[in-house]
C-alpha positions as CSV (number, residue, x, y, z in Angstrom):
1,M,10.3,-7.2,11.8
2,E,9.2,-10.4,10.0
3,M,6.9,-10.3,6.8
4,R,3.9,-11.5,8.8
5,E,3.9,-8.4,11.0
6,L,4.1,-6.3,7.9
7,F,0.9,-8.1,6.6
8,G,-0.9,-7.7,9.9
9,L,-0.2,-4.1,10.0
10,A,-1.4,-3.6,6.4
11,G,-4.8,-4.0,7.8
12,V,-4.7,-0.8,9.4
13,P,-6.6,1.1,6.8
14,F,-9.3,-1.5,6.8
15,I,-9.5,-1.2,10.6
16,I,-9.9,2.7,10.4
17,A,-12.6,2.3,7.7
18,M,-14.5,-0.2,9.9
19,V,-14.3,2.2,12.8
20,E,-15.5,5.0,10.7
21,M,-18.4,3.0,9.6
22,V,-19.4,2.2,13.0
23,K,-19.1,5.8,14.0
24,R,-21.4,7.1,11.1
25,S,-23.8,4.1,11.5
26,F,-24.2,4.9,15.3
27,P,-23.7,8.8,16.0
28,G,-24.5,8.6,19.6
29,L,-21.5,6.8,20.7
30,H,-18.9,8.5,22.5
31,G,-15.4,9.1,21.2
32,E,-13.6,7.1,24.0
33,T,-15.3,3.9,22.5
34,F,-13.5,4.1,19.2
35,A,-9.9,3.2,20.3
36,P,-11.2,0.1,22.0
37,L,-13.3,-0.8,19.1
38,A,-10.1,-0.5,16.7
39,V,-8.2,-2.8,18.9
40,F,-11.1,-5.2,18.9
41,F,-11.3,-5.2,15.2
42,G,-7.6,-5.5,14.9
43,I,-7.6,-8.7,17.2
44,V,-10.5,-10.4,15.3
45,I,-9.0,-9.5,11.8
46,N,-5.6,-10.6,12.6
47,G,-6.6,-13.6,14.7
48,A,-8.9,-14.8,11.8
49,V,-6.4,-14.4,9.2
50,G,-3.6,-16.1,11.3
51,M,-5.7,-19.1,11.8
52,Y,-6.7,-19.2,8.2
53,L,-3.1,-19.0,7.1
54,G,-2.0,-21.6,9.8
55,I,0.2,-18.9,11.7
56,D,0.6,-19.2,15.4
57,T,-2.3,-17.5,17.1
58,F,-0.6,-15.4,19.8
59,P,1.7,-13.5,17.4
60,A,-1.4,-12.8,15.1
61,I,-3.5,-11.6,18.0
62,M,-0.4,-9.3,19.3
63,T,0.0,-7.9,15.9
64,G,-3.7,-7.2,15.9
65,I,-3.6,-5.3,19.0
66,V,-0.7,-3.2,17.7
67,A,-2.7,-2.7,14.5
68,G,-5.7,-1.5,16.4
69,L,-3.6,0.8,18.5
70,V,-1.9,2.3,15.3
71,A,-5.4,2.7,13.7
72,S,-6.7,4.5,16.9
73,G,-3.6,6.8,17.1
74,L,-3.9,7.7,13.4
75,Y,-7.6,8.5,14.2
76,S,-7.0,10.7,17.1
77,G,-3.8,12.3,15.8
78,G,-5.5,13.1,12.4
79,K,-8.5,14.6,14.4
80,A,-6.3,16.8,16.4
81,V,-4.5,18.3,13.4
82,V,-7.8,19.0,11.8
83,E,-9.0,20.6,15.0
84,M,-5.8,22.6,15.4
85,G,-6.0,23.8,11.9
86,S,-9.7,25.0,12.2
87,E,-8.8,27.2,15.2
88,D,-6.8,29.6,13.0
């Protein structure tokens, strides 16, 4: 793994925070909209940073997709753990 992928994945907490901000701002949104939203934020953020730093756009966008998927997986996995713990 190269350093630029690590920098791209470092934005995962920021993506999680942005999705959480949208979730709280628009409480009527359904849960299935958050994973695509996280991927969208990942693509936009990593694409913009890649263009700013002069990195090839395709790897930056692919890293953004992975970052969005990781962010949505962390969200759903954490939610499942909390729900499972509240059943006891």
